[in-house]
Each structure stands twice: as C-alpha cells, then as structure tokens.
N, C-alpha and C positions, 0 to 999 in steps of 0.2 A: 712839675714841682710837687713836692709832698709837704703838707703842713701838719705839724704836730702841736697839740696843746698839752702842755705838761702841768699837772695840778698836784697840789698837796692834799691828800686825803680824798675819800670818796664824797660824792655829792650826798648831803645828809637829808635833804627834803625831797619827797616823792614828786611833788609838783615841778621842782627844778629838774630832777632826773628825767622825768617824762618829757618835758619840753626840750631838754638837751638831746635826748634820743631822737626826737623828731627832726631837729635841725642837723644832727649828725648824719642821719640817713639821707636827708636831702642833699647835704654837701657832697656825698660820695658820688653824685651824678656829675659833679663838676671837677673834682680834684681829689687826689689821694689825701686822705685825712685820717689821722690817728689821735686818740686821746690816751695819754699815759697818766696813771694815778700813782703817785708815791704814797705809801701808807703814812697816815698821820702818826706823829710821835706819840709814844705812850709814856706814862709816868713823868709828866712834866710839871707836877705840882711844885717841886722845889727848884724849878728853873725859871730864870727871868725871861722876859720876852726876847731880849737880846740873845740869850743862850739858846732859846728855842729856835730863833731865826738862824743862828750859826749851825745848829744841827741839821736844820732843813737845807741850808746852803750846801752842806756836804752831800746830801742826797740829790739835790738838783744838779750839782756840777757833774755828776756821773753821766748825765744825759746831754751835756753840752757838746761833747766831742763829735766831730763829723758833721756839724750843722753849719750851713752856709750863712745863716742869719739867725740870731737869737734876739727876741724882742720881749722885754718885760712888760706885763700888764700892770701898770703902776700909776697911781694918782698924780705923780710928778711928771708924767710923760706928755708927749705931743697929743693934742686933740685934733681929730679930723671929723668932718661931716661924713656921712655915709658915702657920698660920691668921692670925696677926697681919699677915704680909706680904700675904696675900690681902685682908685688910681694908684695908691701905694702898693696894693697887691699886684695890679697889672704891671707896674714898674719892675717889681721883683720877678714876676713871671718872665718879662722881657729880658731880664739879666741872665736868665737861664739858671737861676738858683735851683739846686736839687732838693735841699732840705731847709725849711724854715720852721723854727721852733718858737712858739709863743708860750710864755711862762707865767702862770698865775701863782702868786705867793700864798702863804698860809694866812691865818687870821691876823697875824701881826706884821704882814708885809714881807719884805726881804731883808736879809742880813747885809751889813756893811761889806761883807766878803763879796756878795753879788754886785752891790752898787760899785765897788772898786773896779769891776771889770769894764765899766763905762759902756754898757750895752744900750742900744736904743730902747726907749720906753714909750709905751702907748697908753694914754689915759682914755677911758671910755666916757668920762664926764667930769665936770668940776665937782659934782656931788660925790659923796662917799657911799659905796655899796659894799655889802658883805662879800667876802671872798667866795661865798656860795652863789650869790646872785650874779656876780661878774661872769661866771661860767656860761650861764644862759644868755646874758646880754652879749657877750663876745661871740658865741657861736652863731647867734642870730645875725649879728652884724657881718660876720664872715660869709654867711649864706647870702645875705643881702648884697654884699660886695660882688659875689660871684654872679648873681642875677643881673647886677648893673653891668658887669663886664660883658656878659652874654646878651645884653640889651633885652632882657626879659621883663615882663610887666609887674614883677613883685614890688619894686620900689616905685613910689609915686612922687613926682616932683614937678 
C-alpha cells in the first residue's frame, strides 16, 4: 500500500519542516509514502474564504483520481487513539488497498465542493491546530501507527 499526504502550500516554519522530514524518512522503512504539495494560492486579497476554498478544491480534485481511499484531515472527523489509528491503517492494509490519500486542507479548511463528496474524515484532536502543525502531528501519528503494527517499542502504553 502507498500512502500519500496531499497538502496545500509548503510548510512555512523550519521547525515543522525539520520534524516532518525526520518522520518522513522514518516512515519509508515501513511503507511507500509520498508528500504532494499543491502551491498556495496567490493574489487572494479580494477573495472570500469560501472562494479560496473553492479554488483549492479544484486543485485538490486533480489528485483524487485513482485513489482507493481518500481521507480528509478535518476537525469534524472521527477521532482515534494511536492504537485505534494503527488498527485503521492495518485494516486498510488487509483490504489490499493500493493507494490511500490523506488530505490536509488550507488555512480555512475545505470547500463545500470537497465535503459534498462525503469522504471519510479523520480528526487528530478536539482541539484546533493550524494547518501547518497538523502536518507534523499527522506524520508522527502515522509513524507511530506503523511501529504499533510492527510491534516495535516506539509507542508506550
């Protein structure tokens, strides 16, 4: 199975980018993993949040084709413990899925265009995090899930 993380814009803060790279390199020992960055919109001063989200939706949709499972990283999604998330990943590995796409929205979340697709949603917390922080939190949890699946000592419980 290949897991892809689709993100709007580059990671803006060095400390997040450095942490992300660490977990990205660790993940590659367990699974095919790719990060795709869609360039952030430019000249958005005169656009409402909704209009920005709709433009981002057009860019996101181009990457949805050919994916067996698309999961939105969204505050309205299902919450899992780390072990439950590992079980979720394992379940999808067992299904023989070839391509799983996790999607992080932009600063203002997702467009109604995306929500109308009725895709599964994953929330990483009841708390709200910036779309920049979610990148690092998600990739660490994905790495943690892989170590749980492999019964390695990274996760303590």
